[in-house]
N, C-alpha and C positions, 0 to 999 in steps of 0.2 A: 376330562369332563365330557359328558355326553352332549353332543350337539342337538339340542331340542328342535332346531330348525328342520331336521330331517324326519321328524315324527309326523304321523298322519293326523294327529289331534292338535296341530300347531297352527295358530293364526299369526300372520306376519303383518307388521305395520311399518310404515314410513312416516317420518315427521318432518314438516317444513316449518321453519321459524322466520317470520317476515322481519324486515328491517324496522327498527324502533328507536334508535339513538339512545337516549337515557332510559327509555321504557323497556330495555332488555331485562330489567328487574322483574317485570311482569312475566315475561317468558320464562325467566329463571324460576319463578314461583310455580308456574304450571308444571315445569319439568321436575321440580323438587317433590311435588305431590305425586306425580306419576311414578317416580322411582320409589317413593315410600310405599305405595300400594303393591308395586311389582315385587319389592323386596320382602314385604310382609307375606305375600302370597307364596313366593318361592320357598321361604323358610317354613311356612306352615305345611307345604306339601312334603317337607322333610320331617314333619312332626315337631317343629319348633315354633313357640309362640313367645311374644314379649312377656317379661316378668309381670305377674299379677293377672294375666288373662286366664279366663276359664278354659280348662282343657277340653270341655265339651264342644268348643268352637271347631275343633279339628274335624268333626264329623260332617261339617258343612263346607269343607274346602274343596272346590272343584279341582279336577286333575289335569285338565288340558293345559296347553302352553301358549304363551304370547312372546314373540321375539321381535325386537327392533332390528330391521335389516338395513335401513338407510335413514340418514338424517341430513337435511340440507338447509341452508339459510343464507341471508344476506345482511350486511351491515350488523347491527346489534344482534340480529337473529343468527347470523353466521358465527359471531363470537360465542353466543350462547350454545350453539350447536357443538362447537369444539369443547367448550367447558363441560357440557353435559356428557359428552363421550368420555372425557378424562375423569369426570366425577364417577361415572359408572365403572370405568376400567380400574380405578383405585381399589375397588372392592370394599369400600367403606361408606355405606349409605347412612347418613346421619341427618334425617329430615329435621327442619326447623318448624316445630309445631307451636312453640310458645312465643307470642309477640312481645313479651317483656324484654327489657334491656336491648333496644335495637342497635346500640352502638358497640355491643360486646361481640367478640369473635365467636362463631358458632361451630367451627371446625367443619363447615359445609361449604364446598367450593363455590356453589351457585350463590349462596347468600353472601359469603364474605367477599366475593368478586363484585357482585352487582348491587348489593345494598350498602355494604360498608365502604367499598372503594377506598380502603385505607383511612376511612373517617372514624377510626376508633376514638373513644372518649379521651384517651391519653394522648391523642395527636391533635394539637391545637390548630394546625393548618388543614382546613377542610378542602374538599375536592375542587370547588369553584375557585378558591383562593389559589390553589396550585395551577389552575388553568390560566391565571393572570400573571404568573411569574414570568421573568424575562430571560431565563437562561437559554431558551430556544432561539433567541434573537442575537446571540453573542457573535454569530458569524455574519451578521449584517444582511441576513436574508429573512424574508417573511414567508413562511410555509403555511401558516394558518392563522386565523384570528385568535384562536385560543391555543395555549401551550398544551400539546398532546402528550407530554412525557409521562403524565400520571397513568395513561392507558398502558404504556409499556411496562410500568411497574406492576400494574394489576395483572397483566398477561404473564409476567415473569413469576408472580406468586401462583398463578393458576397452574403453571407447568412444574411446580415443585411436587414431588412424589411424597405425599404424606399418608398414603394408604398402604394397601397390600398389592403391589404390582403383580399381575398374573392371576389375581383372584376374580377374573371376569365372571359376572353373574350369567346364568344361562339365558336370561331374557335379552341379552346382547348377542347378536349373531357373531359367529366366528368370522363371517365374511362381511362384517359391517362396512358400509361405504358412507363417506362423509363428503358432502358437496358444499363448496363455498363460492358464492358469486363474486367475481372480481371485475371491476371496470378498468380497462387499460387506456391510458392517454397516448396510445400508439395503436395503429390499426394493423389488422391482418387482411391483405388483399384477397378478395374472392372474385374470380374472373369468369366472364362470359366471352368466348371467342366468336366474334361476328364474321370472321373471315369465310368467304365462299370457298368451294373446293379448289378453284384455281388460285384464289388468294392464299390459301394454306400452303400450296405447292411453292408459290413464289416467295412466301414468307420465309420458308425454311431454306430456299436457295440463296437468299440474301441475308442481311442482318436482321434477326427476328425483332429486335427492339425498335426498329423504325415503324413497325406496324402496331398501332394502338389497339388496346382491347377495352371492353367495357368492364369496369371494376366497381365492386362495392367494397366497403371497408368495415370489417367486424371489430368491435372494441370490447367484446365480452369473452371472458375465459372462465372456465370452471376449475377451481382447485379441487381435484377429484382424488380423495384419499381412500385407501383400502387397508383394513386392519390386517388381512392375511397377505399383504403384498409380498411377492416373491421376485427378488431381483434376477433370479435365474430363469424365470418364466418369460419367454419372449412376448406372450400376450399382455403381461403386466407392464413390462418395461415401456416407458414413454406413453403409456395410456393411463395408468394410475400413478398416484404418489404414495409413498409409505406413510401410514399413520402410526407414528412412533413418538408420542409426546415426551417420553423419557426412555432412556435405555437403548436408543438406536444411535445411528450415526449422527454426529453433531450437525452436519449439513441438513439432514432430514428434519431434525428438531427445529433448527433455525428457520427452515422453509415453512414448517407448520405454524410457527409463531408469527412469521411475517404475513402469511396469508390470513391468519386469524385477525391480526390487527388491521391489515389493509382492507378487508371487506367492510370494516367499520369506519374507514377514513372519510367521514362526512365532508363533502367538498367545501372548501374554503374555511368552514368552521373548525375542522380538525385536520391535522397534517397529513399530506399525501405520503405514500410509501414507495420506495425504490426497489424494484426487482432487477438488480444489476449484477447478481453473483450466481449465474447459472441455475436459478430456481426453476426455470423452464427452458428445456431444449427446443430447438426448432421442430423436432419430431413430435414432442408433446403438444406444441401449438397446432401442428398439422392435424394430429388425432383429435384434438379438442374441436377443431372445425368440422372434421368428419362426423363426430358423434352428434354435434349440434345440427348439422345440415341434414343428416339422415335420421335424426330422432331416435338414437339408440345409445344405450350405455354398454353395449356388448363389444368387447375388445376385438372381436373378429372383423369389425369394420376397418381396422388398421390396414387390411389388405385390399381395401377398395380404392381404386385410383381413377374413378369415373370423373372426379373433379380435380382439375389441375391446381396444385398448391405450390406456388413458387415464390421466390423473392422473400423468403422468411429466414433471417439470419440466425446463426447459432453461436452463442445462446441468444434467446429472444429477450432483450432487455426493454423494460418499460417502467413508467411511473403509474402506480395504481391508486385509485380513489374508491370511494364507497361502492360496493357491489350493487346496492340498491338503485343506483342511478339508471341501470339498464335492466336488471332482473332482480326485483325486490322480494320475490317469492318463487324460488325454483321448484314449483309444484310439478311441472311436467317432467322434469328430469328425475325427481324422486319417485314419481309414479311409474316412470319407465323402468326403473330398476326392479320394482316389484312385479311389473307385468312380465318382464323378460325372465325373471326367476321362476315365477309361480303361475303365470298365465299359459294360454295355449292359443294356437291359431284357429280361427273359426273355419272349420272344414267346408262350410257352405260357400265360402268366398273363393274366387279365383286366386291362384298363387300369387299373381302380381298385386292383388289388392287385399290380401289376407289381413284381417284386423285382429289385434290382440283382444282377448276376451278374458273375463275372470273365470276361474274354475272352482265351483262350489264355494264361492266367496272366501277364498283362502287369504286374502290380503285386503288392507284398507289403508287409507292415508289421512293424516291429521295435519291441519295447518293451524299454527298459533300466530295470531295477528293482533298485536296491541292496538293497532290503528286500522280497524276494518274500514273498507270503503263504503261510502254512502252516496247515493245518487240524489243530488239536490234538484228540486223542481222549481226553483226560483226563476223569475223571468231573466232571460239572457240579457246581459249588459255588454254591448259591444264597445271595444276600445275606441276612444275618440281622438287620441293624439299619440305621439311617439312614447310619451311617458307611460301610458297605459298599455300600449302595444308590447313593450319590452317584457314585462312580467307575464303577459298572456302568451307570448312567443315561447318563453322559457318553459311555462307549464305545458304548452302544446308539445314541445320537443320531448319533455320528460314523459308525458302520457303516451306518446307514440312509441318511444323506445321501449316502454314496458308492455306494449300490447301483446296479447297472448292468443293469437288466432287459432293456432293448433290446439292449445289447451281448452279453449272455449268449446270447440267442436267435440273434443275427446271427453271432457268432463261432463258435458251435458247429455251424453248418451244414457246416463243412469246405470252404467255397467259396473261402476266401482263404488265401494263404500268410502265415502269421504266426509270429513267433518271439520268444523272450524271452532277453535276456542278463542274467544275474544272477551274484552272487559265488559262485565255486566254487574251493576250494583242494584240491589233490590229497591223496590218502591218505598218511599217514605211518605206517610200520611196520604196515601192514595195517589201520589204524584210520582211520575218517573223522574229520577234524578238526572239533572242536565249533564253532569260530567261523571264518567266512570273511572277515569285513570288520571292521577295527578301529574304524571310525567309527560302528559300531552302538552303541558304548558310551555310557553316560550319556544315554539316551533320544535317541540319534543326534546329540548335541551333543559327543560325544567327540573328534571331529576338531579342534575348536577348542582342545583342551588341548595337542596335540603335533603338530608338523609330520611327525613320523615315522609317525603314524597315517595322515595324508593321503597321504604319499609311498607308503607300502605299498599303500594302496587304489587309488591312481592306476595303479600298475603292475599290480596285480591286474586292474584294468579293461582295461588293454591286453592282458594275457595272455588273459583270457576273451574279449575281442573277437577276437583272433587265432583262437582255437579255434572260436568260433562261425562266423566267416565262412569258415573253411577247411573245416569239416565240416558244420555244421547248416544254414546258409543256402545251400541247394542244391536241385537238382532231380534226381530219379532219371533215370539214363541207361540205356535198355534198347532199343537199336535193333532188336533181333530181334522185339520186340513193338510196334514203332512208337511207343515212348514216349521221344521226344526233344524237349526243350523248344526253342522257336524260337531262343533265344540260343545254343544249343549245336549247331545244325545245321551250321555251317561250321567247327566245330572239327576240326583234323587229328588223326590218331591219335597223333601226338607230344604235342599239347596235352593230349589226354584222358589219356595215360599220366602226364604230369607232375602233373596236378591232381586226378585222380580219387581218391575215397575209397570203399573197399570195406568195407561193413559186415561185421564178422567173423561175425555170427550168421546173417544172411539171405543173405549173399554178393551183395547188391544193390550196384550201382555208383551213386555220386552225383557230380555235377559242381557246382562252386561257382558261384554267381551273380556274385560278385566274386572274380576270381582274385588270390591273394596272391603277387605276384612275389618276395617275400622267400623263398619256398620254392624258387625256382629259383637263388638265389644262395648257398645253403649247404645242408648236410645237413638233411633234415627232422628237426626236433626232436620229442621226446616231446610229444604234444599237450597234456599236462597239466603240463608243466614251467613253473615260475614264474621271473620275472626277479628278484624280491625274495623269497627263501625265508624269511628270518628274520621271525618274528612279532614285531611291535614291542613294546618294553617302556617303560613310563612311569616316570620318575624322580619318586618321591613328593615329593622336596624341592622340585621346581618348582611343585607346588601348595601345599605348606605355606608357602613363602615369600610366597605371594600372599594368605595369610590376612588380614594387615593391610588390604590393599586391598579384599578381600571384606567385611570388617567395616565399612570406611568406607562402602562402597556400601549395605550393609544399614542402617547407622546413618542415612545421609542419607535413605533411603527412609522409614524410621520417622519421621524428623523432618518430612518432607513430609506424611506422613499425620497425624501428631499435631498439627501446627499448623493443620490444617484447610484449607490452601491449595487442596486438591484438591476441596473440597466447598463448593458455593455454597448460601447460604441461600435457602430456597424463596421465590420472589417472590410467589406467591399467598398472600393472607391468609385465615384462617379465623376470623372473629370469634366464631362460635357455639362452635366447639371451644375457643377460648381462654377464653371465659367459663366453660365447664364445668370446664376444668382449674383456673382460678382459684378456682372454688367448692369443688371436692373435694380439691385439692392445695395449698391456700393454706398457705404456710409461715409459722410464727411466727418470732420473732426468734432463737430458739435454733437452729431448722433452718437459717435463713439464715446464722447465724454458723458453724455446722459446715460448710456448703457452701463458704463463703469460705475457711475453714481448709484444707479438702481441696484446693481449687484451688491455694492457696499452697503446700501441701506438695508436690503433684505438680510444680508449676512449679519449685520449689527443687531437687527431686531428679530432675528430668527427665533431665539429662545423664548422671547415674549409671546410671539404669535403662536408658536408651537404649544405652549402651555395653555393659552386661552382656547385654541381650537380643541385640544385634548379634553379640557374641562367641559366644554359645550357638548362634545360628542359623548362623553361619559354620562352627562346629565340626561341626554336624549336617550341613550341606551337604557338607563335605569328607569326612565319614565315608560318606555315601551315595555319593559319587563313587568313593572308593577301593574300596568293597565291590563296586560294579559292575565296576570294572576288574579286581578280583581274580577275580570270577566269569568274566570273559572272558579270564583269564590274561594280562592286559596289564601287570601290576605288575612292575617290575624287581626288587623285593625278595621276590618269591615263592620259597619253597623249590624247588630244582631239580626234585624229584620231581613237584611239582604242575604243572610246565610240559610234562611229557612227554605 
């Protein structure tokens, strides 16, 4: 197959998918529509149209190419990144265009993974009920509030090859790179040596470890996969990881699965993941630090030893949690891949401060963000006590860890074509709808409650994707002033007329980068029309009936905590401390008797207290969930006037 990425009439794109928890279904919908129009276009360029389409459409098909070179994501966005790549690699694009029968299998990896989540109509146990099961607590350890085993099963299904392996479409680069954010609960030390010249001499004359260094500690690693990974290429080894969802070495497949699940391991809520089986060598970890420190995705950086990287064991074992904790949108890393492939150095700059620039707008980057950030202008409310300081502190640490100083400077230069797809619902009766995405409820876990939430958001993603690629992902077309992008130079007047968008205010004309051939097969629809118009409603009985299972899970976790099976006795002994305690807190026979009686009483009444506490906690959790659903007008039992 010809690699279209080498042709002069090719435009290259990178896609970043932000973290979203259950709202990954929205991102899946966006990608489903993108693959639909790319596949339609590719086949039309070969003279093929869907059954029933007018053959006259072929005369309006543009001949340039668009290639996806890089995709990256974190959390649910990272999981969707891998699923999107697998879906395309299967060579079987089967878009979900009909919203009917939401619980039926669609033979579409994105829909079946993110909307169904194994919630088929013939499966009585739904996803939230599975998340309350107790089998993950059998070893008397609590790894998460919810049972995360359902995620493993969804991932296993995603890695089944139900397509035509090797039938990669030309709009996927032969050199496709996949980036997944991972947060490590183990650090990589990054050192600054403050020793003076004499200090350095003496340090190496004696034992170097007695001289301290200034250390910072990095907890972020990229799982950096490459489609054309060559284990015999020294530049590839320990810099990239092989992207082989099936057909490769089992170790490589298992690593890809683990990284896919781990990037979505939402802290506390979902189970953490263990990288304990040589998934990452020490050299890979060192090269990861080099690429991030030097802001490059070029493997030649492997040879740079300007920064000392020591004390990294091989293999590098760690526990991983949600990649979005540190880097929820790896936008800089994805853009860097595009710049280093298709950009050039600005020759007007000195060699030491040369800046990457675009060349003829040959590439662009898209971010899909189900929860875009908004700046709130409400009056600042300062914390007044320790109870209010703690959540403020956690939010501060999270915000600071995600700060993107380098990207802010880089992206605001205006040199690169960038765009964002985010949830938008059209106006109703002249008023902007308060909520666009149903899965934002319950701290973004709302999608696990009801398949109708996920179904709505998937089709909202498709609708927003359609509008974005039709209107916003475009270049201005102004031939009178010589402003014609190279991919549009060979467009016929008829093509331009069919696909152009004229801005009503400025009267400027824009042509899409990816032509949507669906627009040629039917009347152009209102660009803000939705496929699924009805805002979903949650039946409260579905949650209330799960209260016994919720109580059972809470009760089991209380039991694990109370029995002390999670806490190990300190191995180190402190004889001096023990002597002091014996001297000052020596108990007489009466104190010892009271202590034994108290233990007996607690043990005797333990089951009663455990059940009461679990019931109260379950009721409180249900109340919090229902209140949030009411705030977002998702409750079926709301008075009709509140839903307007």
